[in-house]
ROLO-377111 format. One line per field, with one value per residue (C-alpha): residue in three letters; x, y, z. Coordinates in nm, 2 decimals. Last residue first. Layout:
# ROLO-377111
r = (ALA	...)
px = (X	...)
py = (Y	...)
pz = (Z	...)
END
This chain:
# ROLO-377111
r = (SER	ARG	ARG	ASN	PHE	LEU	VAL	SER	ALA	TYR	TYR	LEU	LEU	THR	ALA	LEU	ALA	GLY	LEU	ALA	ALA	VAL	VAL	TYR	THR	MET	ALA	ALA	TRP	TRP	LEU	ALA	ASP	LYS	ALA	GLN	GLU	HIS	GLU	GLU	ASN	THR	GLN	MET	VAL	THR	TYR	ASN	ASN	ASN	LEU	TRP	ALA	LEU	ALA	ARG	ASN	SER	ALA	ASP	PHE	GLU	VAL	PRO	LEU	THR	ILE	PHE	SER	PHE	LEU	THR	VAL	ILE	ALA	LEU	ALA	GLY	VAL	GLY	ILE	ALA	LEU	VAL	PHE	PRO	ASN	HIS	MET	PHE	MET	LEU	LEU	MET	PHE	GLY	ILE	PHE	LEU	THR	ILE	GLN	THR	ILE	THR	SER	ALA	VAL	ASN	THR	VAL	PRO	VAL	LEU	THR	THR	ARG	LEU	SER	LEU	TRP	SER	TYR	GLY	THR	ALA	HIS	GLN	VAL	ALA	HIS	GLY	CYS	GLU	HIS	ALA	ALA	VAL	ALA	ALA	SER	ALA	VAL	SER	ARG	SER	TYR	PHE	VAL	ASP	PRO	SER	LEU	ASN	VAL	THR	LYS	THR	GLU	PRO	ASN	TYR	HIS	ASP	THR	LEU	GLN	GLY	GLU	VAL	SER	ILE	VAL	GLN	VAL	ASP	TYR	ILE	GLY	ASN	ASP	ARG	LEU	MET	LYS	GLU	ALA	VAL	GLU	GLN	GLY	SER	LEU	GLY	SER	LEU	LEU	ALA	THR	GLU	SER	TYR	HIS	LYS	PHE	LYS	SER	LYS	PHE	ARG	TRP	GLN	VAL	ILE	LEU	SER	VAL	ILE	PHE	ILE	ILE	ILE	MET	LEU	PHE	TRP	ALA	SER	ALA	MET)
px = (-3.11	-3.01	-3.07	-2.77	-2.60	-2.56	-2.53	-2.25	-2.11	-2.15	-1.97	-1.71	-1.61	-1.61	-1.39	-1.17	-1.10	-1.02	-0.77	-0.62	-0.63	-0.47	-0.21	-0.12	-0.12	0.11	0.39	0.41	0.52	0.74	0.90	0.95	1.03	1.35	1.47	1.49	1.70	1.93	1.96	2.04	2.33	2.53	2.60	2.30	2.38	2.77	2.76	2.58	2.56	2.26	2.10	2.08	1.94	1.67	1.55	1.54	1.34	1.11	1.02	0.98	0.74	0.54	0.51	0.44	0.15	0.00	-0.12	-0.35	-0.50	-0.58	-0.78	-0.96	-1.00	-1.14	-1.36	-1.53	-1.63	-1.78	-1.94	-2.09	-2.19	-2.37	-2.55	-2.67	-2.84	-2.99	-3.35	-3.54	-3.71	-3.69	-3.37	-3.19	-3.30	-3.17	-2.83	-2.78	-2.83	-2.58	-2.29	-2.35	-2.32	-1.99	-1.78	-1.84	-1.53	-1.35	-1.37	-1.33	-1.00	-0.91	-1.00	-0.73	-0.51	-0.46	-0.19	0.00	-0.04	0.07	0.36	0.48	0.41	0.66	1.00	1.07	1.43	1.37	1.04	1.12	1.45	1.19	0.98	1.27	1.33	0.98	1.14	1.45	1.30	1.07	1.40	1.59	1.33	1.21	1.60	1.61	1.74	1.42	1.38	1.21	1.08	0.85	0.84	0.62	0.84	0.72	0.99	0.95	0.93	0.65	0.43	0.61	0.53	0.65	0.49	0.52	0.18	0.20	0.16	0.09	0.23	0.49	0.88	1.03	1.33	1.37	1.42	1.59	1.94	1.89	2.20	2.11	2.37	2.24	1.88	1.98	2.18	1.87	1.69	1.92	1.98	1.62	1.54	1.81	2.14	2.33	2.52	2.41	2.02	1.86	1.54	1.28	1.12	1.18	0.95	0.67	0.72	0.67	0.37	0.22	0.26	0.13	-0.16	-0.25	-0.17	-0.41	-0.70	-0.66	-0.65	-1.01	-1.14	-1.00	-1.17	-1.50	-1.49	-1.45	-1.73	-1.93	-1.84	-1.92	-2.30	-2.36)
py = (-1.52	-1.27	-1.00	-1.07	-1.23	-0.88	-0.63	-0.83	-0.86	-0.48	-0.39	-0.63	-0.50	-0.15	-0.29	-0.47	-0.11	0.08	-0.22	-0.14	0.21	0.20	-0.03	0.21	0.54	0.34	0.28	0.68	0.71	0.40	0.58	0.97	0.75	0.58	0.88	1.05	0.80	0.79	1.18	1.12	0.88	1.11	1.12	1.04	1.02	0.97	0.80	0.54	0.16	0.29	0.45	0.07	-0.01	0.21	0.19	-0.16	-0.19	0.07	-0.15	-0.43	-0.25	-0.12	-0.45	-0.65	-0.37	-0.40	-0.73	-0.58	-0.33	-0.57	-0.82	-0.54	-0.40	-0.76	-0.77	-0.46	-0.62	-0.95	-0.69	-0.48	-0.81	-0.92	-0.61	-0.65	-0.98	-0.95	-0.83	-0.79	-0.48	-0.21	-0.27	-0.51	-0.32	0.00	-0.17	-0.31	0.04	0.16	-0.10	-0.15	0.21	0.22	-0.02	-0.07	0.13	-0.01	-0.37	-0.24	-0.10	-0.41	-0.62	-0.46	-0.40	-0.83	-0.86	-0.53	-0.68	-1.07	-0.97	-0.66	-1.02	-1.20	-1.03	-1.06	-0.94	-0.60	-0.56	-0.53	-0.29	-0.05	-0.09	0.02	0.31	0.44	0.39	0.58	0.89	0.97	0.91	1.14	1.35	1.37	1.38	1.70	1.84	1.89	1.86	1.53	1.49	1.85	1.84	1.45	1.17	0.94	0.63	0.52	0.14	0.21	-0.09	-0.12	0.27	0.37	0.64	0.94	1.15	1.28	1.62	1.68	1.71	1.46	1.44	1.18	0.90	0.64	0.27	0.07	0.09	-0.12	-0.25	-0.14	0.12	0.23	0.28	0.39	0.65	0.77	0.79	1.01	1.21	1.26	1.33	1.60	1.55	1.82	1.55	1.70	1.68	1.98	1.92	2.15	1.85	1.63	1.86	1.89	1.48	1.41	1.70	1.51	1.17	1.29	1.39	1.09	0.86	1.09	1.08	0.72	0.64	0.88	0.66	0.33	0.41	0.49	0.15	-0.08	0.11	0.02	-0.31	-0.38	-0.21	-0.50)
pz = (-0.12	-0.38	-0.20	0.01	-0.25	-0.48	-0.20	0.00	-0.36	-0.39	-0.03	-0.06	-0.42	-0.29	0.01	-0.24	-0.49	-0.19	-0.04	-0.40	-0.37	-0.05	-0.15	-0.45	-0.30	-0.05	-0.30	-0.40	0.01	-0.03	-0.29	-0.16	0.13	-0.07	-0.16	0.10	0.26	-0.09	-0.02	0.35	0.28	0.06	-0.28	-0.52	-0.91	-0.91	-0.61	-0.81	-0.63	-0.38	-0.69	-0.89	-0.55	-0.52	-0.88	-0.84	-0.54	-0.65	-0.94	-0.77	-0.53	-0.83	-0.99	-0.69	-0.60	-0.96	-0.94	-0.67	-0.87	-1.16	-0.92	-0.82	-1.19	-1.28	-0.96	-1.04	-1.36	-1.22	-0.99	-1.26	-1.43	-1.16	-1.04	-1.43	-1.34	-0.97	-1.08	-0.79	-0.97	-0.70	-0.48	-0.79	-1.08	-0.88	-0.79	-1.12	-1.29	-0.99	-1.01	-1.43	-1.47	-1.30	-1.44	-1.79	-1.84	-1.58	-1.69	-2.04	-1.96	-1.75	-2.03	-2.27	-1.92	-1.86	-2.06	-1.95	-1.58	-1.66	-1.82	-1.52	-1.30	-1.48	-1.49	-1.87	-1.83	-2.04	-1.94	-1.58	-1.61	-1.82	-1.51	-1.29	-1.55	-1.40	-1.02	-1.13	-1.29	-0.97	-0.74	-0.95	-0.96	-0.58	-0.48	-0.74	-1.05	-1.25	-1.59	-1.64	-1.35	-1.34	-1.65	-1.69	-1.73	-1.98	-2.02	-2.39	-2.48	-2.69	-2.64	-2.28	-2.16	-1.83	-1.66	-1.50	-1.49	-1.20	-1.31	-1.66	-1.99	-2.11	-2.13	-2.33	-2.21	-2.51	-2.45	-2.75	-2.55	-2.23	-2.13	-1.74	-1.65	-2.00	-1.89	-1.55	-1.68	-1.93	-1.65	-1.45	-1.70	-1.78	-1.43	-1.40	-1.30	-1.03	-0.84	-0.52	-0.61	-0.50	-0.25	-0.33	-0.51	-0.23	-0.01	-0.31	-0.30	0.07	0.10	-0.19	-0.05	0.26	0.11	-0.07	0.24	0.41	0.18	0.16	0.49	0.52	0.21	0.39	0.74	0.51	0.30	0.59	0.77	0.45	0.47	0.83	0.75	0.49)
END
């Protein structure tokens, strides 16, 4: 149990560092003008057309870092900072989200699996915190493991979803970078390509530490459950 606590603390510290680094990189590249002068919206629309996708709409959604692809509505949703901006960061993010649209259009298996698990994961995520808290109390004071077992099961689903998300995100970035590398009209220098690659790498790292954090939490509560039961 002590080792699980130590692992959680380490991952928490790493997570803070990665989040800070990602936001710092995104801010820097958001202030780096794209030589082609294309906006995030224009980059997204061009990538979709180049991949033969004409039934996906690119729209602006409120918030910061709210960019995502919705397979149900077939929309690439870009935050205002990406949709209207003409920066290296906006181009990289827009292309990444379109990478998910390409995955959807080509039947990428990991995205299909992730989409299938969304409903059950939403339920599991909703009940995780309350079942873990109540279950922990019941186990400590009444030696009843039932509720905590439900919480651990729900957390296991959330953790599994986090790890399934990793290949989906890395593949979307790889598709984005491959397309950007072949489009001089979007990014015109090697420096711009390297900046886009750097921004997407740090974005991917946030998903990695999130998955590891979920795993560390799962190991902690699982150790509590099984150690008390034994």
